[in-house]
C-alpha positions as CSV (number, residue, x, y, z in Angstrom):
1,X,0.0,0.0,0.0
2,X,1.5,3.4,-1.0
3,X,2.6,5.6,1.8
4,X,0.2,8.5,2.8
5,X,1.5,11.9,1.8
6,X,0.7,15.4,2.9
7,X,-1.2,15.8,-0.4
8,X,-3.4,12.9,0.5
9,X,-4.2,14.5,3.9
10,X,-5.0,17.8,2.2
11,X,-7.3,16.1,-0.3
12,X,-9.2,14.1,2.4
13,X,-9.7,17.3,4.5
14,X,-10.7,19.5,1.5
15,X,-7.9,22.0,2.2
16,X,-4.7,23.2,0.6
17,X,-1.3,21.5,1.3
18,X,-0.1,24.7,3.0
19,X,-3.0,24.5,5.5
20,X,-2.0,21.0,6.5
21,X,1.6,22.2,6.8
22,X,0.5,25.0,9.1
23,X,-1.6,22.6,11.3
24,X,1.4,20.2,11.6
25,X,3.7,23.1,12.6
26,X,1.2,24.7,15.1
27,X,1.1,28.1,13.4
28,X,-1.4,30.6,14.7
29,X,-2.9,31.6,11.3
30,X,-5.2,28.6,11.0
31,X,-8.8,28.1,12.2
32,X,-8.8,26.0,15.4
33,X,-11.6,23.7,14.1
34,X,-9.7,23.2,10.8
35,X,-6.6,22.3,12.7
36,X,-8.4,19.8,14.9
37,X,-10.0,18.1,11.8
38,X,-6.6,17.9,10.1
39,X,-4.8,16.5,13.1
40,X,-7.6,13.9,13.6
41,X,-7.3,12.7,10.0
42,X,-3.5,12.5,10.4
43,X,-3.9,10.3,13.5
44,X,-6.4,8.1,11.8
45,X,-4.3,7.7,8.6
46,X,-1.1,7.0,10.4
47,X,0.6,9.7,8.4
48,X,4.0,10.6,10.0
49,X,5.1,14.2,9.2
50,X,8.7,14.8,8.2
51,X,10.9,15.5,11.3
52,X,12.2,18.6,9.7
53,X,8.7,19.9,9.4
54,X,8.1,19.3,13.2
55,X,11.2,21.3,13.9
56,X,9.9,24.4,12.1
57,X,7.9,25.6,15.2
58,X,9.0,29.2,15.6
59,X,6.8,30.4,18.5
60,X,9.7,32.1,20.2
61,X,11.2,33.7,17.1
62,X,10.9,37.5,16.7
63,X,12.1,38.0,13.1
64,X,10.3,38.8,9.9
65,X,11.8,39.0,6.4
66,X,11.2,41.4,3.6
67,X,12.2,40.1,0.1
68,X,12.6,43.0,-2.4
69,X,12.7,42.5,-6.1
70,X,13.9,45.8,-7.5
71,X,15.9,47.2,-4.5
72,X,16.9,50.3,-6.5
73,X,13.3,51.4,-6.8
74,X,12.6,54.3,-4.4
75,X,9.0,53.1,-4.1
76,X,10.3,50.1,-2.1
77,X,12.8,52.2,-0.2
78,X,9.9,54.3,1.2
79,X,7.9,51.2,2.0
80,X,10.8,49.5,3.8
81,X,11.3,52.6,6.0
82,X,7.7,52.3,7.3
83,X,8.0,48.5,7.8
84,X,11.3,49.0,9.7
85,X,9.8,51.5,12.1
86,X,6.8,49.3,12.9
87,X,9.0,46.2,13.3
88,X,11.3,48.0,15.7
89,X,8.3,49.3,17.7
90,X,7.0,45.7,18.0
91,X,10.5,44.7,19.2
92,X,11.1,42.4,16.3
93,X,14.2,42.2,14.1
94,X,14.0,42.6,10.3
95,X,15.8,40.5,7.7
96,X,16.0,42.4,4.4
97,X,16.9,40.4,1.3
98,X,17.4,41.7,-2.2
99,X,16.1,39.4,-5.0
100,X,17.7,39.8,-8.4
101,X,15.3,40.3,-11.3
102,X,16.2,36.9,-12.7
103,X,15.8,35.0,-9.4
104,X,12.7,33.1,-8.3
105,X,11.3,34.8,-5.2
106,X,9.9,31.7,-3.6
107,X,13.2,29.8,-3.9
108,X,15.0,32.7,-2.2
109,X,12.3,32.7,0.5
110,X,12.7,29.0,1.1
111,X,16.4,29.3,1.5
112,X,15.9,32.2,4.0
113,X,13.5,30.2,6.0
114,X,16.1,27.4,6.4
115,X,18.8,29.9,7.5
116,X,16.8,32.3,9.7
117,X,14.2,31.9,12.4
118,X,11.2,33.7,10.9
119,X,7.7,34.5,12.0
120,X,6.6,36.0,8.7
121,X,7.6,37.1,5.2
122,X,6.7,40.2,3.1
123,X,7.3,40.0,-0.7
124,X,7.8,43.4,-2.4
125,X,7.7,43.4,-6.2
126,X,8.1,40.5,-8.6
127,X,5.4,38.1,-9.9
128,X,4.0,34.9,-8.7
129,X,2.8,31.9,-10.7
130,X,4.4,29.2,-8.6
131,X,3.0,25.7,-7.9
132,X,0.9,25.3,-4.8
133,X,3.2,22.5,-3.6
134,X,6.2,24.9,-3.8
135,X,4.6,27.8,-1.9
136,X,3.2,25.3,0.6
137,X,6.7,24.8,1.9
138,X,6.6,28.3,3.2
139,X,5.5,27.4,6.7
140,X,5.2,31.0,8.0
141,X,2.5,33.7,7.2
142,X,3.4,35.7,4.0
143,X,2.0,38.8,2.3
144,X,2.4,39.8,-1.3
145,X,2.7,43.6,-1.2
146,X,2.3,45.7,-4.4
147,X,1.6,42.5,-6.4
148,X,-1.7,41.4,-5.0
149,X,-3.5,40.9,-8.3
150,X,-0.7,38.7,-9.7
151,X,-0.9,35.7,-7.3
152,X,-1.8,32.4,-9.0
153,X,-5.5,31.7,-8.9
154,X,-4.7,28.1,-8.0
155,X,-3.8,29.2,-4.5
156,X,-6.4,29.3,-1.7
157,X,-6.9,33.0,-0.9
158,X,-7.4,32.1,2.7
159,X,-3.8,31.0,3.0
160,X,-2.0,34.2,2.0
161,X,-2.5,38.0,2.0
162,X,-2.0,40.7,-0.6
163,X,-1.8,44.5,-0.7
164,X,-1.9,46.3,-4.0
165,X,-3.4,48.8,-6.4
166,X,-5.3,47.7,-9.5
167,X,-2.5,48.0,-12.0
168,X,-4.6,47.3,-15.0
169,X,-7.3,49.8,-14.0
170,X,-4.9,52.6,-13.1
171,X,-2.8,52.1,-16.3
172,X,-6.0,52.4,-18.3
173,X,-6.6,55.7,-16.5
174,X,-3.1,57.0,-17.4
175,X,-3.5,56.1,-21.0
176,X,-7.0,57.6,-21.2
177,X,-5.6,60.8,-19.8
178,X,-3.0,61.0,-22.7
179,X,-5.8,60.2,-25.2
180,X,-7.8,63.0,-23.7
181,X,-4.9,65.4,-24.5
182,X,-5.3,64.4,-28.1
183,X,-2.6,61.8,-28.3
184,X,-3.3,58.7,-30.5
185,X,0.3,57.6,-31.2
186,X,1.2,56.5,-27.7
187,X,4.2,54.3,-27.1
188,X,4.5,52.2,-24.0
189,X,7.6,51.0,-22.3
190,X,6.7,47.8,-20.5
191,X,8.7,45.4,-18.3
192,X,8.2,41.7,-18.3
193,X,5.2,41.9,-20.6
194,X,5.6,38.3,-21.7
195,X,4.6,36.9,-18.3
196,X,2.1,37.4,-15.6
197,X,3.6,40.4,-14.0
198,X,2.9,44.0,-13.1
199,X,4.3,45.0,-16.5
200,X,1.8,42.7,-18.1
201,X,-1.1,44.1,-16.2
202,X,-0.1,47.7,-17.1
203,X,0.2,46.7,-20.7
204,X,-3.3,45.3,-20.7
205,X,-4.6,48.5,-19.1
206,X,-3.0,50.5,-21.9
207,X,-4.7,48.2,-24.5
208,X,-8.0,48.6,-22.7
209,X,-7.8,52.4,-22.9
210,X,-7.0,52.3,-26.6
211,X,-10.0,50.0,-27.3
212,X,-12.4,52.1,-25.2
213,X,-11.4,55.3,-26.9
214,X,-11.4,53.9,-30.5
215,X,-7.6,54.3,-30.9
216,X,-6.0,51.7,-33.2
217,X,-3.5,49.4,-31.4
218,X,0.0,49.6,-33.0
219,X,2.2,46.7,-31.8
220,X,5.3,48.7,-33.0
221,X,4.7,51.2,-30.2
222,X,4.9,48.5,-27.6
223,X,8.5,48.4,-26.4
224,X,9.7,45.7,-24.0
225,X,12.7,46.7,-21.8
226,X,16.2,45.2,-22.3
227,X,16.2,41.7,-20.8
228,X,19.8,41.8,-19.5
229,X,19.4,45.1,-17.6
230,X,17.5,45.7,-14.3
231,X,14.0,45.8,-15.7
232,X,12.5,48.8,-13.7
233,X,15.5,51.2,-14.0
234,X,16.4,54.5,-15.5
235,X,19.0,52.8,-17.6
236,X,16.5,50.5,-19.2
237,X,14.1,53.4,-19.8
238,X,16.9,55.2,-21.6
239,X,18.0,52.3,-23.7
240,X,14.5,51.2,-24.6
241,X,13.5,54.7,-25.7
242,X,16.6,55.1,-27.8
243,X,15.5,52.0,-29.7
244,X,12.1,53.4,-30.1
245,X,13.4,56.7,-31.5
246,X,15.8,54.8,-33.8
247,X,13.0,52.7,-35.2
248,X,11.5,55.8,-36.9
249,X,8.0,54.9,-35.7
250,X,5.8,58.0,-35.1
251,X,4.8,58.7,-31.5
252,X,3.6,61.8,-29.6
253,X,3.5,60.4,-26.1
254,X,5.3,57.7,-24.1
255,X,3.7,55.8,-21.2
256,X,6.5,54.3,-19.1
257,X,5.1,51.6,-16.7
258,X,7.4,52.9,-13.9
259,X,8.7,56.4,-13.0
260,X,12.3,55.2,-13.2
261,X,11.7,54.1,-16.8
262,X,10.0,57.5,-17.5
263,X,13.0,59.4,-16.2
264,X,15.4,57.3,-18.4
265,X,13.0,57.9,-21.4
266,X,13.1,61.7,-20.9
267,X,16.9,61.6,-21.1
268,X,16.8,59.7,-24.4
269,X,14.2,62.1,-25.8
270,X,16.1,65.2,-24.8
271,X,19.3,63.8,-26.3
272,X,17.5,63.3,-29.6
273,X,16.6,67.0,-29.6
274,X,12.9,66.4,-28.7
275,X,11.2,68.8,-26.3
276,X,9.0,67.6,-23.3
277,X,6.1,68.0,-23.5
278,X,6.0,70.2,-26.6
279,X,7.1,67.4,-28.9
280,X,6.5,64.3,-26.8
281,X,4.5,63.9,-23.6
282,X,5.8,61.4,-21.0
283,X,3.8,59.7,-18.2
284,X,5.0,57.3,-15.6
285,X,3.6,55.1,-12.8
286,X,4.4,54.9,-9.1
287,X,4.7,58.5,-7.8
288,X,8.3,58.3,-6.5
289,X,10.1,61.4,-5.2
290,X,12.7,61.6,-8.0
291,X,10.0,62.0,-10.6
292,X,8.6,65.0,-8.7
293,X,11.9,66.8,-8.8
294,X,13.1,65.8,-12.2
295,X,12.7,68.6,-14.9
296,X,10.2,68.5,-16.3
297,X,8.4,66.9,-13.3
298,X,6.9,63.5,-14.4
299,X,3.1,63.1,-14.6
300,X,2.4,59.8,-12.9
301,X,-0.1,57.5,-11.3
302,X,0.9,57.7,-7.7
303,X,0.6,54.7,-5.4
304,X,-0.3,55.3,-1.7
305,X,3.0,53.9,-0.6
306,X,2.8,54.9,3.1
307,X,-0.7,53.5,3.6
308,X,0.1,50.3,1.7
309,X,3.2,49.7,3.9
310,X,1.4,50.5,7.1
311,X,-1.4,48.1,6.2
312,X,1.1,45.4,5.1
313,X,3.1,45.3,8.3
314,X,0.0,45.7,10.6
315,X,-1.8,42.8,8.9
316,X,1.3,40.6,9.2
317,X,1.6,41.2,12.9
318,X,-2.1,40.7,13.4
319,X,-1.9,37.3,11.6
320,X,1.2,36.3,13.6
321,X,-0.7,37.2,16.8
322,X,-3.7,35.2,15.7
323,X,-5.9,38.4,15.8
324,X,-6.9,38.2,12.1
325,X,-6.9,35.8,9.2
326,X,-5.5,36.6,5.7
327,X,-6.9,39.4,3.7
328,X,-6.7,41.0,0.3
329,X,-6.8,44.8,0.0
330,X,-6.7,47.0,-3.1
331,X,-5.9,50.7,-2.7
332,X,-6.9,53.4,-5.2
333,X,-4.0,55.3,-6.9
334,X,-4.1,59.0,-7.9
335,X,-3.2,60.6,-11.2
336,X,-0.7,63.5,-10.5
337,X,-0.6,65.8,-13.4
338,X,2.8,67.6,-13.6
339,X,4.9,69.2,-16.3
340,X,5.8,66.3,-18.6
341,X,2.5,66.0,-20.4
342,X,0.7,68.4,-22.8
343,X,-1.8,68.6,-25.6
344,X,-0.8,67.4,-29.1
345,X,0.4,70.3,-31.2
């Protein structure tokens, strides 16, 4: 007779693998009735959990980890500052880990869980389409912050939390604003548009706005960032915009899916002898401080960074303390009109 596995237990109980894992490891973020049911099924089946799983109890640990994909992005710098302050106030320690753009976030998290005594994890940036079995190995509460709408639909929403803006909706609003100024030849600089990512959602929002306003979609105006350069960076915005200019394709506006990309795009446009916004309008996304003080100041869709960070860390500590279950919160963003956009001449 084949040996009973954790998947068998999960199927019999009608829950996810990660829920069984939490019951075994006595984590607080699980319903007591669900835990009792799972433990009863385990006893009846004779299933013996892996010893290493039993040793993952961390009730006395006071450390949380923040994994950041895109450390150079000032958006995350501001969020980390808020998270650090609240972590210190709670007398916890913070483990900050930079995840390279080519690395798998969950693999990095799993290694970190092995090395450190953690009570929870916050993911900032990146994208998530990982197998349930893989994420189930994360035996501590975790929150996807700024990427809530990207998490695989195969995961049980009761087993993780997310904090985000609606990237597709807000990108549609930015593009519609440019169309309202009379622009019809709108280029977009998009990161990671080939996969389920923030870049993909913002590209879809761009397409939605074109369709809603009767503007023809021109695939030659969709410009993916350089693959071998940090995706959301000024350098990539500069290099990608230079390629756009060199292509000879007509455009009167550029929507960069991040402010850092927008700043780099402005540099390339100015080097080419183009005026902003007289010749080309430029819009970004995020609302970071450098975009406000760049000249011309970047029109952008501003994310409520402070509120998102405060909500993220408060929710994580509430889950750790057993005060709340997992939640999914979507914040509204705000279009900030500055100097980099103008009507078509």
